[in-house]
C-alpha positions as CSV (number, residue, x, y, z in Angstrom):
1,M,16.2,-9.4,-5.9
2,E,19.2,-7.2,-4.2
3,A,17.2,-5.2,-1.6
4,K,18.7,-1.7,-2.8
5,L,17.9,-2.6,-6.1
6,Q,14.2,-3.3,-5.2
7,R,13.9,-0.1,-3.5
8,R,15.5,1.5,-6.5
9,V,12.8,-0.2,-8.7
10,Q,9.9,0.6,-6.3
11,R,10.8,3.9,-6.2
12,Y,11.1,4.9,-9.8
13,G,7.8,2.7,-10.3
14,W,5.6,4.3,-7.7
15,D,7.2,8.1,-9.3
16,L,5.6,6.7,-12.7
17,A,2.5,5.3,-11.5
18,A,1.9,8.5,-9.3
19,P,-0.4,10.4,-12.3
20,D,-2.9,7.5,-12.6
21,Y,-2.8,5.6,-9.4
22,E,-6.0,7.3,-7.6
23,A,-8.0,7.2,-10.3
24,L,-7.4,3.5,-11.3
25,W,-7.2,2.5,-7.4
26,G,-8.9,5.1,-5.2
27,T,-12.2,3.5,-5.4
28,Q,-10.5,-0.6,-5.3
29,L,-8.7,-0.1,-2.3
30,A,-11.6,2.1,-0.4
31,D,-12.7,-0.9,1.5
32,A,-9.3,-1.5,2.8
33,Q,-8.7,1.9,4.2
34,T,-12.1,2.1,5.5
35,A,-11.1,-0.7,7.6
36,L,-7.4,0.5,8.8
37,L,-9.2,3.8,9.8
38,A,-11.8,2.1,11.5
39,A,-9.2,0.1,13.4
40,A,-7.1,2.9,14.3
41,A,-9.9,4.6,16.0
42,L,-8.3,8.1,15.7
43,R,-8.9,10.6,18.4
44,P,-8.2,14.8,18.1
45,G,-4.7,15.8,19.0
46,Q,-2.8,12.3,17.9
47,R,0.1,12.6,16.1
48,V,-0.2,9.6,13.4
49,L,2.5,8.6,10.9
50,D,1.0,7.3,7.5
51,V,3.8,4.9,6.2
52,A,3.5,4.5,2.1
53,C,1.1,7.2,2.2
54,G,0.6,7.3,-1.8
55,T,-1.6,10.1,-3.2
56,G,-2.5,10.7,0.6
57,L,-6.1,9.1,0.1
58,V,-5.6,7.9,3.9
59,S,-3.0,10.3,5.2
60,L,-5.8,13.0,4.2
61,E,-8.0,11.4,6.4
62,A,-6.5,10.9,9.4
63,A,-5.7,14.7,9.2
64,R,-9.3,15.4,9.6
65,A,-9.8,12.8,12.6
66,V,-7.1,14.1,14.7
67,G,-8.4,17.7,14.1
68,P,-6.4,20.7,14.6
69,T,-4.4,19.9,17.4
70,G,-3.1,16.5,16.1
71,R,-0.4,16.2,13.3
72,V,-0.2,13.4,10.6
73,L,3.2,12.8,8.8
74,G,2.9,11.4,5.4
75,I,5.8,9.8,4.2
76,D,6.5,7.5,0.6
77,L,9.7,6.3,-1.0
78,S,8.0,7.8,-4.1
79,G,8.9,11.9,-4.7
80,A,5.7,11.9,-6.9
81,M,3.7,10.4,-4.5
82,V,5.0,12.6,-1.7
83,D,4.2,15.7,-4.3
84,A,0.6,14.6,-5.1
85,T,0.1,14.1,-1.4
86,R,1.2,17.6,-0.6
87,H,-0.9,19.5,-3.8
88,A,-3.8,17.4,-2.2
89,A,-3.4,19.1,1.2
90,R,-2.7,22.3,0.2
91,Q,-6.0,21.9,-2.4
92,R,-8.0,21.0,0.4
93,Q,-6.3,23.5,3.0
94,V,-5.5,20.6,5.4
95,A,-2.8,22.3,7.6
96,N,-2.0,19.8,10.0
97,L,-0.6,17.2,7.1
98,D,3.0,16.9,6.4
99,V,4.6,15.0,4.0
100,A,8.4,13.6,3.5
101,R,9.9,11.4,1.0
102,M,11.3,8.8,3.3
103,D,12.5,5.2,3.6
104,A,10.1,3.0,5.5
105,E,13.0,0.6,6.7
106,A,15.3,3.7,8.2
107,L,12.6,6.1,9.6
108,D,14.0,9.8,10.1
109,L,11.9,10.1,13.4
110,P,13.0,10.5,17.0
111,D,11.9,7.3,19.4
112,A,8.9,7.3,20.8
113,S,7.8,10.3,18.8
114,V,4.1,9.1,17.4
115,D,0.2,8.0,19.0
116,V,0.0,5.6,15.8
117,V,1.4,4.2,13.1
118,L,-0.8,3.4,9.5
119,C,0.6,1.6,6.9
120,A,-2.2,1.3,4.0
121,L,-1.0,-1.9,1.3
122,G,2.6,-0.8,1.2
123,L,4.2,-2.8,3.3
124,M,4.1,-5.9,0.7
125,Y,6.7,-4.0,-1.7
126,L,9.6,-3.4,1.0
127,P,12.6,-5.7,0.6
128,E,12.6,-6.1,4.5
129,P,9.2,-5.5,6.4
130,E,10.1,-7.1,9.5
131,R,12.9,-4.1,9.3
132,A,10.1,-1.4,9.0
133,V,7.8,-3.0,11.4
134,R,10.9,-2.4,14.2
135,E,11.2,1.0,12.7
136,M,7.4,1.6,13.4
137,R,7.6,-0.2,16.7
138,R,10.6,2.5,17.8
139,V,9.0,5.7,16.7
140,L,5.5,4.9,18.7
141,R,5.4,5.9,22.1
142,P,4.4,3.0,24.8
143,G,0.8,2.4,24.8
144,G,0.5,3.1,21.1
145,R,-1.2,1.7,18.1
146,L,-0.1,0.1,14.7
147,V,-2.8,-0.4,12.1
148,L,-1.4,-2.4,8.7
149,A,-3.2,-3.7,5.7
150,V,-1.8,-5.6,3.0
151,W,-3.0,-7.6,0.4
152,G,-4.5,-11.1,1.0
153,E,-4.1,-14.9,-0.4
154,R,-2.8,-15.1,-3.7
155,S,-5.3,-17.9,-4.5
156,R,-8.4,-14.7,-3.3
157,C,-6.8,-12.1,-5.7
158,G,-7.5,-12.4,-9.2
159,W,-5.3,-10.0,-10.5
160,A,-2.3,-11.9,-9.3
161,S,-1.3,-13.6,-12.5
162,V,-0.2,-9.7,-13.6
163,F,3.5,-10.5,-11.4
164,A,4.0,-13.8,-13.4
165,I,2.9,-12.2,-17.0
166,V,5.7,-9.6,-16.3
167,A,8.4,-11.5,-14.6
168,A,8.2,-13.8,-17.8
169,E,9.2,-10.5,-20.2
170,V,12.0,-9.3,-17.5
171,A,15.1,-10.9,-15.9
172,S,14.1,-11.1,-12.2
173,E,10.2,-11.3,-10.8
174,V,8.5,-8.4,-10.0
175,C,7.7,-8.3,-6.0
176,P,8.4,-12.0,-5.3
177,L,7.2,-11.6,-1.7
178,F,4.0,-10.0,-2.7
179,F,1.9,-12.0,-1.2
180,R,4.0,-13.8,1.8
181,L,2.2,-11.4,4.3
182,G,-1.3,-12.0,3.1
183,A,-1.2,-15.9,4.1
184,R,-2.6,-17.4,7.0
185,D,-1.6,-15.2,10.4
186,A,1.7,-14.1,8.4
187,L,1.3,-10.3,9.6
188,A,0.2,-10.8,12.8
189,R,2.9,-12.7,13.4
190,L,5.2,-10.5,12.4
191,C,3.6,-8.1,14.7
192,E,4.3,-10.0,17.5
193,D,7.7,-10.6,16.5
194,A,8.7,-7.2,16.4
195,G,7.3,-6.8,20.2
196,F,3.6,-5.7,20.1
197,E,0.4,-7.1,21.7
198,A,-2.5,-8.6,20.9
199,P,-3.1,-8.7,17.2
200,Q,-6.1,-8.4,15.8
201,Q,-6.5,-9.9,12.3
202,H,-9.5,-9.3,9.9
203,R,-9.7,-10.7,6.2
204,I,-11.9,-8.2,4.0
205,A,-13.1,-9.8,0.7
206,T,-13.5,-7.3,-2.2
207,T,-14.3,-6.9,-5.7
208,L,-12.4,-5.1,-8.1
209,V,-14.8,-3.5,-10.9
210,Y,-13.3,-2.1,-14.1
211,A,-15.6,-0.7,-16.9
212,D,-13.8,-2.6,-19.9
213,A,-10.7,-4.0,-20.6
214,A,-8.2,-0.8,-21.1
215,Q,-9.5,0.0,-17.6
216,A,-8.5,-3.6,-16.3
217,C,-5.3,-3.1,-17.6
218,D,-4.4,0.1,-17.0
219,A,-5.0,-0.8,-13.4
220,A,-2.6,-3.8,-13.5
221,F,0.3,-2.5,-15.5
222,V,0.2,1.2,-15.7
223,G,-0.7,2.7,-12.1
224,G,0.8,-0.2,-10.1
225,P,3.5,-2.0,-8.7
226,V,4.9,-2.9,-12.3
227,A,4.7,0.2,-13.5
228,L,8.7,0.6,-14.2
229,A,8.6,-2.8,-16.0
230,W,5.5,-1.5,-18.2
231,S,7.6,1.7,-19.1
232,R,10.2,-0.4,-20.8
233,F,8.5,-2.5,-23.2
234,D,7.9,-1.7,-26.5
235,A,4.2,-2.0,-28.3
236,D,4.9,-5.8,-29.5
237,V,5.4,-6.6,-25.7
238,R,2.7,-4.6,-24.4
239,A,-0.1,-6.3,-26.8
240,R,1.3,-9.5,-25.6
241,V,1.1,-8.7,-21.8
242,H,-2.2,-7.2,-22.3
243,A,-3.9,-10.3,-24.3
244,R,-2.4,-12.6,-21.6
245,Y,-3.8,-10.7,-18.6
246,L,-6.9,-10.8,-19.9
247,V,-7.3,-14.6,-20.4
248,A,-6.1,-14.6,-17.0
249,I,-8.9,-12.6,-15.7
250,A,-11.5,-13.8,-18.3
251,A,-13.5,-15.4,-16.0
252,W,-14.7,-12.7,-14.3
253,R,-15.7,-11.2,-17.4
254,Q,-19.2,-9.4,-17.2
255,G,-20.6,-7.9,-20.2
256,G,-17.8,-5.2,-21.5
257,G,-16.3,-5.4,-17.8
258,Y,-14.9,-7.3,-15.3
259,R,-15.1,-7.9,-11.4
260,V,-12.0,-9.5,-10.3
261,P,-12.3,-10.6,-6.7
262,G,-9.5,-9.8,-3.9
263,E,-8.6,-10.1,-0.5
264,F,-7.5,-7.6,1.9
265,V,-6.1,-8.8,5.7
266,V,-5.9,-6.0,8.1
267,V,-4.1,-6.3,11.5
268,S,-4.1,-3.7,14.8
269,A,-2.0,-4.2,17.4
270,T,-0.8,-2.5,20.4
271,L,2.7,-1.5,21.9
272,P,3.1,-2.6,25.3
273,A,2.8,0.4,27.9
274,A,5.7,-0.2,29.7
C-alpha cells in the first residue's frame, strides 16, 4: 500500500476505533505498557515524548512518574485519540501532559528536546518505521533513552488471522507488514541501525481474555486496526468475517469465552552521549 494512503487509512481507522479502544484493549495491552514503563525508568523532571499515544494509557502514567517538574507530550495521528487523551488528562487534573496530533515520521519538535521517547504498540502501523525511529533519535538529547513495544511473532499471536480475513474482503491487504518488527531481533536491529547503543530486547507472553464471542469480535474488528474496513462492510460481510474469525480462534475457546495467546516485544536503547 502506498505510504500516503496507509497513513490516511490509519488516521481515519483509529478515529473510528477510539470510542471503543480502551474498553476493548486497555486490559489486554497492560502487560506491554507496564514492561515499557519499567524499562523507561522515568525520573522526576524528565521531558518525555509518547509516540502513538492512543487514549493516553502510557502518557498518563508517564506524567505521574516525571512529576510536576517534568513534562510529557503525547502525540497521535488520530485526532479522536488525541481528544480522548486530552479529555482523560483534564478529568484526572494532570497538568504536566500536553497532547497534539502529529505524524511520527515527521515530528514537529526541535532537535535534542526530550529525555525519553516511548512508543507502545504503535510502530507496526507506520508505513516507514525506520524513518520514525530516526525522527525519535533526532529529538532525543545525547544520552537519552528510547523504549519501544510491538506485537511479537505472528505465530504466537492467536488473533493474527484477523488481517487475512479482512483482506479477503477489501482491495488490498490491511497492515501488510504488521508483524515484521516482532520477528526475531528485528526491532533491536532497527534501533541499532538508527544509531542507538546496546538495545535490550524482551519477549512477553500474554493472554487476551474475552468474556464471549461478541467481545472477541469487537476487539478484532471494532476497536482495532481494521476499524475503517469494518465500518464499510455491510451486514452480510460482517456476519461472514465474524464467523471466519471465530473459527480461527476456536482452539482457544474456554466455556463461553476465549483465552487467545499473544506476544509482545519490548526494546530499550540509549542514544550515545557524544
